[in-house]
N, C-alpha and C positions, 0 to 999 in steps of 0.2 A: 621522481620522478622530473626530470627538465624539461620543459617547453619545447627545446629543439628536440629533445629526443624524440618528440612525440610527432613529428612532420611527416615521417613514411605513415604511420597511422591515418593521418589528415589524406595523404595522396592516395594511399589505398581507399578510400570509402567511396566506393564507386557512383553510388547516390545521394545527392546533396537532400536535405530534409527541408522542407519549407518550414515545418513546427513539429517542435519536439513531442514526442509521443508520452503521454501521460501515466502510461502504464508501466513505462520503465520507473526505474527508483529514482535516479536522481529527475526526471521529468514532472515525477506526481510533488516529490517534496518541493521545487521550484516553483510549482503550479498553486500548491493551497499550500505548504508551509511556509509561506514569505509574508511576515509581519508586515510588510508596506501594503500590500495588495490580500489583505486579510477578507475582504469582502468578496473574495471569489470562494472561499472555503464558507462563508457567512452562506452565500444566496447555494452552495450545494447542500448543505445540511437543513437548511430551510426547504428546500425541494425533497430530498430524500426522508428526511425524518417528518416533517410536518408537524411541529411542536406545538403544544398550546398556545405558548406565547411565543412570535418570532424572534430570533435572535438576532442581536439588534449587531455587538459586537463582542469578538472574542479577544484571548490574549492567549499565546502562546506560551507552552511550558518545554521547561527541560525532558526531553523527550527518553530520559533514563532512569527505571527506576532501580532501587538494591532490593531484591525480594527481602522481607525480614528470615528467611527459612534457613536452615543452621549450614546450609551448601553455597551460601550467598551468591544465588544466582541473581543476573541482570535482568532488567526486563527494557528492552528497548523498541522503543513505540516508533511507526514512520511519522504520524502526526498527534502530539498531544495538546492539549487544548482546552480551556473553561471560558465561560461567559460570565457575565455581570451578574447573573445569581449563583455563581461558585459551580454551576454545573459542568460536569467532566465530559470530553469529547475524545475519543479515541479513534485517529482511524489509518487502517491499514490496508496497503496494496500487496495481495499474496500473486506471485507469478505461477510458483511452482505448486505444484499439489503437494501436501502434506497429509500423513496417514491420521495424525491427530489435530488437524487444524481446529475443531470445533474446541478442543479440551485447550489448546493452548490460547485461544480468543478467551476463555473464560479464566485462564488462568491470568491474563494480561489485564481483565476487566478488575477481577477478584485486588488484584496489585493498587492498582489504581482507588477503590475502594477502601483498601486499607491505610492508603496514604491519608483519608479525611479523620483518623485519629486524634484526638487533642490529648493533650497531657493535661493534668487533673481532672475535677469533674467533670463529666461529658456525659451527655445523654443518649449517645448513639442517634443522634439526627442527623442524615445524610444526606447530599445533595444529589441530584442525578447523573448514572454514569452514561451515555449512550456510546455504543461501540457499531464503528461503520465498518466493515469487511470486503474490499471489490476484490473480487477473486478470478484469475483467468484461468479458470477450471471450474464444475461445477460438482457440486455432491451428487453421490450416487440414488440418494433416496427422496433426491425431490422431482415434482412435474415436470416436465420438458417443455410448457408453454409457460412455468412461472420463474423470474428471472431474480426477485427482489423478495427474500425473507426476513419478514419481520418478527422476531422473537423476544414475546415478554413471560414475566413470571404471573401465571392465571392459575386461578382455583379448579381442578382437575373435574370435579362436580358443577359446578355452574358457570365454568367460561368467564366468568368474572377478572379482571385485573389485581391480582393480589399486591403488588408494588410497581413502582413504577420508578423505582431506584437503580434500578439496572434494565436497561435494552438492548439490544442487538440488531444489526440488520446486517444480514448476510445480501451481497450482490454478484451473483453468477454470470458476469461478463460477455462469456461466447453463447448466452444467451438472447442477448440484446443485437436483435439484429431489425428493427422498425426502418421502415425506411422514413425520405421527408414527409411524405404526405401522411405519414401516421404517428409523427410524433405532436401526442394531445396535452401533454403536460409539459409542466418546467422539469420534473425529474427524467424522462422522456429524453429530452433535448439534452440532459450532463450527460445520461449515459451513454446517449448515443455519440456524443463528443469523446467521451472518455475512450471509447474503442477505435473511434474515427480519425480522432485530430491529427494522431502520427502521419497519416497517409494522404491528409487533405492538401494540397496545392492552394487554395485560394479561403476566403471567409464565404459560404452560403449564404443568398439575400434570408433564408429565412433567421441568420444571425446577428444578420450587417446590422440590423439598427436598434438592437439591445444594448445597452452600457456595460451590463456585466460580461455578457460573451463578446464583445468588442475588446474588451480588457482580458480577457482570456487570451485570443488570438494573436494580442500585441504582446502581451509576455510570455507566448510560446513562441513568435516568431525569432528563427535561428537568424536572420539579419538582423535581429537586435540586440542580439549574444555579443559577449568582448570570442577574441578568440579562444581563451583561455576555457571560457563555460562551454563555447563550442565543442571543445577538446574532451572537457570530463563529460558532456555526454555522451559523444560517439566513446569512448573508453565505458563508461557504463554501459552503454546499449550494446557495444562487443561481448564486453563480459558474461551479460544476461544473453547472450545468443550463445556464446561457446557452451557457456553452461547447461541452458535446455535442450541443445544440440545433442550434448555428449547425454544427457539423462533419457532424451525421447529413442538415441540409440541402444541403450543398455535395455529401455522396455521393450523393445524390438526383440531384443534377443533373449525376450523369455523371462526379463525380470517383473513381470506382472503387478508384483507388491509394491511397484513406485519406488518414491526415491529414497528413504531409505535403506532398502532391500537392494536400490540399483549401486549405491554407493558404496555397501558392504563387498558385493561384489566386482568392483569396478578394479581398473587395473590401476597398478603405483601411479604411472606415466599420467595416466587421468585423474587422477582423485590431485596429484601436483599439481597440473592445470590449473582444476578447476578451484586449488587454493590460492595458486598465482592471478587468478583474475577476480578472486574475491578481495583479496587484499587490494589491487587496484582500483575497487569501486568500493574501498574501505570500512567492508565488514569488519563486523567484530570477531576479535581474534577465538572466542569462545566458540561463536556460530562457524565459523570456519571449521573448529576442529569437531564439533558436531555433526556436522554435515559431510566431514571427510575422513574422518577417524584419523587424521594426523596430531599427533602431538603438539601443543605450543611451540617447542622449540626447535620442530622440525618447521612448520608456519613460519615462525621467525627468521629463520634460514634461508628461504626462498627467496 
C-alpha cells in the first residue's frame, strides 16, 4: 500500500493519540522489541520475573522457528531473546481470547527448548526458558483478585521446585486496576503503564523522575514518530479494532465458544474483511488461514 493511499486513513482518525498503545501488536514490538532500547525489556523482565541474578543485557533473536514436526508448522514469537548466560525469554502479547492458549504457550516454549539441541555428543544440559504471556483477557479458572500467575514445575507431594529450566508468567491485564497511590512495586508500575499508556496525555509525576520510564514515554510519544511509523501504527490499531469488534458481535449473537467457533459461523464477507485487515498488519499467511478458514489462494488474492 502506497503512502499516498493512506492519507484518508489519517484524516479519518478522529482521536490524536499522544502515546502509542503497548497492547497493540505494533506498539508492543516497537517499545519492547527494539534492540536500540533493550533496557526497557530488561527492566520489565527483571520487575516481573525477579530472577536470582538480575538480567544485565539481552540480545534479540529471529522471532520465527520451524517446528520439527512432520507438518512443518512455523512458530512465530512476538519477542524472542537471550541474555548473556544463554537463558531464553519469550514474550507474547495476546489480545484475543483463545480456547487453547495455555496449550499454545506450552508448545511455543517447548519449541524453544528443542532448539537448544546440539550436534554430536550432548548431555542435555539446558539453559532456562522464561515465557511471559501478557493477556488482554482472563482465564476462567483463576481468582478474581490475582492478575499475575507464576507457573513452574513442582513436585506434587513436597511442593518443591523440580526444575527451573522452564517457567511461565501469565499476566491477566484486565485485572490490573491499581491506582497511582497503590503502585507499591516496580512490577505494579509496569503493569499500570501497559494497561493505560495508550490513553495518557502526559507523564504522571510518579514516572517522570525515573530514567527507564522517561525513556518509555519518549519512545511511545507519537510526535516522535515519522509519518510512516504513525500511519503503520494507525493501520495496526484499526485492524485489531475491526477484528475484535467482529468477534465481539459474533459472541453476542450466541457464539459462546469464542473465537474459533465464531469464525466458523461467520459470514464470508466478515471472514474476508478480517483476512484483509490481518494482511495489512502483516500477519503470517498460515495464521490468517487458521483463523478465517480461507485457503491460501483466497487470502493471496484479496
